[in-house]
C-alpha positions as a Markdown table, in Angstrom:
| # | Residue | x | y | z |
|---|---|---|---|---|
| 1 | Unk | -20.3 | 2.5 | -6.0 |
| 2 | Unk | -18.5 | 3.6 | -9.1 |
| 3 | Unk | -15.4 | 1.6 | -9.9 |
| 4 | Unk | -12.5 | 2.0 | -12.3 |
| 5 | Unk | -12.1 | -1.7 | -12.8 |
| 6 | Unk | -12.4 | -5.2 | -11.3 |
| 7 | Unk | -9.8 | -7.7 | -12.5 |
| 8 | Unk | -8.6 | -11.1 | -11.5 |
| 9 | Unk | -5.1 | -11.5 | -10.1 |
| 10 | Unk | -2.8 | -14.6 | -10.2 |
| 11 | Unk | -4.3 | -15.8 | -6.9 |
| 12 | Unk | -7.7 | -16.2 | -8.6 |
| 13 | Unk | -9.1 | -13.3 | -6.7 |
| 14 | Unk | -11.1 | -10.4 | -8.2 |
| 15 | Unk | -9.6 | -7.1 | -7.1 |
| 16 | Unk | -11.7 | -3.9 | -7.5 |
| 17 | Unk | -10.5 | -0.3 | -7.6 |
| 18 | Unk | -13.3 | 2.0 | -6.6 |
| 19 | Unk | -13.3 | 5.5 | -8.0 |
| 20 | Unk | -13.5 | 7.1 | -4.6 |
| 21 | Unk | -10.4 | 5.3 | -3.4 |
| 22 | Unk | -8.3 | 6.5 | -6.3 |
| 23 | Unk | -9.8 | 10.0 | -6.6 |
| 24 | Unk | -10.0 | 10.8 | -2.9 |
| 25 | Unk | -7.3 | 8.8 | -1.3 |
| 26 | Unk | -4.5 | 7.6 | -3.7 |
| 27 | Unk | -4.1 | 10.5 | -6.2 |
| 28 | Unk | -4.3 | 13.6 | -3.9 |
| 29 | Unk | -1.9 | 12.2 | -1.2 |
| 30 | Unk | 1.0 | 11.4 | -3.5 |
| 31 | Unk | 3.4 | 13.6 | -5.5 |
| 32 | Unk | 5.7 | 13.2 | -8.5 |
| 33 | Unk | 6.8 | 9.6 | -9.4 |
| 34 | Unk | 4.9 | 8.3 | -6.3 |
| 35 | Unk | 1.5 | 8.6 | -8.1 |
| 36 | Unk | 0.5 | 5.4 | -10.0 |
| 37 | Unk | -2.0 | 5.7 | -12.8 |
| 38 | Unk | -5.1 | 3.7 | -12.8 |
| 39 | Unk | -3.5 | 1.6 | -15.6 |
| 40 | Unk | -0.4 | 1.0 | -13.5 |
| 41 | Unk | -2.6 | -0.2 | -10.6 |
| 42 | Unk | -4.5 | -2.5 | -13.0 |
| 43 | Unk | -1.3 | -3.8 | -14.4 |
| 44 | Unk | 0.1 | -4.6 | -11.0 |
| 45 | Unk | -2.9 | -6.7 | -10.2 |
| 46 | Unk | -3.2 | -8.6 | -13.5 |
| 47 | Unk | 0.5 | -9.0 | -14.3 |
| 48 | Unk | 2.6 | -8.7 | -11.1 |
| 49 | Unk | 6.1 | -9.9 | -10.6 |
| 50 | Unk | 5.2 | -10.9 | -7.1 |
| 51 | Unk | 2.4 | -11.0 | -4.6 |
| 52 | Unk | 3.2 | -10.5 | -0.9 |
| 53 | Unk | 1.0 | -11.2 | 2.1 |
| 54 | Unk | 1.2 | -8.2 | 4.4 |
| 55 | Unk | 3.1 | -8.7 | 7.7 |
| 56 | Unk | 0.6 | -6.5 | 9.4 |
| 57 | Unk | -2.7 | -8.0 | 8.2 |
| 58 | Unk | -3.0 | -11.6 | 6.8 |
| 59 | Unk | -6.1 | -10.5 | 4.8 |
| 60 | Unk | -4.1 | -7.9 | 2.9 |
| 61 | Unk | -1.9 | -8.4 | -0.1 |
| 62 | Unk | 0.7 | -6.3 | -2.0 |
| 63 | Unk | 0.7 | -6.7 | -5.8 |
| 64 | Unk | 4.1 | -5.6 | -7.2 |
| 65 | Unk | 4.9 | -4.6 | -10.8 |
| 66 | Unk | 7.7 | -2.6 | -12.3 |
| 67 | Unk | 6.8 | 1.0 | -12.9 |
| 68 | Unk | 9.9 | 2.0 | -14.8 |
| 69 | Unk | 13.2 | 3.7 | -14.4 |
| 70 | Unk | 13.8 | 7.2 | -13.2 |
| 71 | Unk | 17.3 | 8.8 | -13.0 |
| 72 | Unk | 18.9 | 5.4 | -13.2 |
| 73 | Unk | 16.8 | 3.8 | -10.4 |
| 74 | Unk | 14.1 | 1.2 | -10.8 |
| 75 | Unk | 10.6 | 2.1 | -9.4 |
| 76 | Unk | 7.8 | -0.4 | -8.6 |
| 77 | Unk | 4.0 | 0.0 | -8.3 |
| 78 | Unk | 2.8 | -1.4 | -5.0 |
| 79 | Unk | -1.0 | -2.0 | -4.7 |
| 80 | Unk | -2.4 | -3.0 | -1.3 |
| 81 | Unk | -5.6 | -4.9 | -1.6 |
| 82 | Unk | -7.7 | -6.1 | 1.4 |
| 83 | Unk | -10.1 | -9.0 | 1.4 |
| 84 | Unk | -13.4 | -8.7 | 3.2 |
| 85 | Unk | -15.5 | -11.4 | 4.7 |
| 86 | Unk | -16.9 | -12.4 | 1.4 |
| 87 | Unk | -13.5 | -13.0 | -0.1 |
| 88 | Unk | -13.8 | -9.9 | -2.3 |
| 89 | Unk | -10.7 | -7.8 | -2.6 |
| 90 | Unk | -10.6 | -4.0 | -2.8 |
| 91 | Unk | -7.7 | -1.7 | -3.4 |
| 92 | Unk | -6.9 | 0.0 | -0.2 |
| 93 | Unk | -4.0 | 2.1 | -1.4 |
| 94 | Unk | -1.3 | 2.2 | -4.1 |
| 95 | Unk | 1.9 | 4.0 | -4.6 |
| 96 | Unk | 5.2 | 3.8 | -6.6 |
| 97 | Unk | 8.4 | 3.2 | -4.6 |
| 98 | Unk | 12.0 | 2.2 | -5.2 |
| 99 | Unk | 11.7 | -0.8 | -2.9 |
| 100 | Unk | 9.2 | -3.4 | -1.8 |
| 101 | Unk | 11.3 | -5.7 | 0.3 |
| 102 | Unk | 10.1 | -6.1 | 3.9 |
| 103 | Unk | 6.4 | -5.4 | 3.1 |
| 104 | Unk | 5.4 | -9.0 | 3.5 |
| 105 | Unk | 6.0 | -12.7 | 2.7 |
| 106 | Unk | 6.1 | -13.7 | -1.0 |
| 107 | Unk | 3.2 | -16.0 | -1.7 |
| 108 | Unk | 3.3 | -15.8 | -5.5 |
| 109 | Unk | 5.1 | -17.0 | -7.5 |
| 110 | Unk | 5.6 | -20.1 | -5.3 |
| 111 | Unk | 9.2 | -20.8 | -4.2 |
| 112 | Unk | 10.4 | -17.2 | -4.7 |
């Protein structure tokens, strides 16, 4: 499969963004400031401010990074990556949002 990138995150895991995921799932289903670029997704994985373990699926993790400010409000890039049986992680979805609280339990950085 064609991929945009595969990068290591702070948990030591390689996370891959496949072209089909971005081109068919992420980009067409979002509008305006909700659409993260490939570079924003990559930045959230390689340089997040936090990594959360999903409340719904213990094998899924949210990588969170600041996306910028819009009309005086801070926006964040949220990247949901799922691990498969081989401990390989793939981006499942990504979006920009004003909040990320409640998405899961903070597992990185420790003690946050």
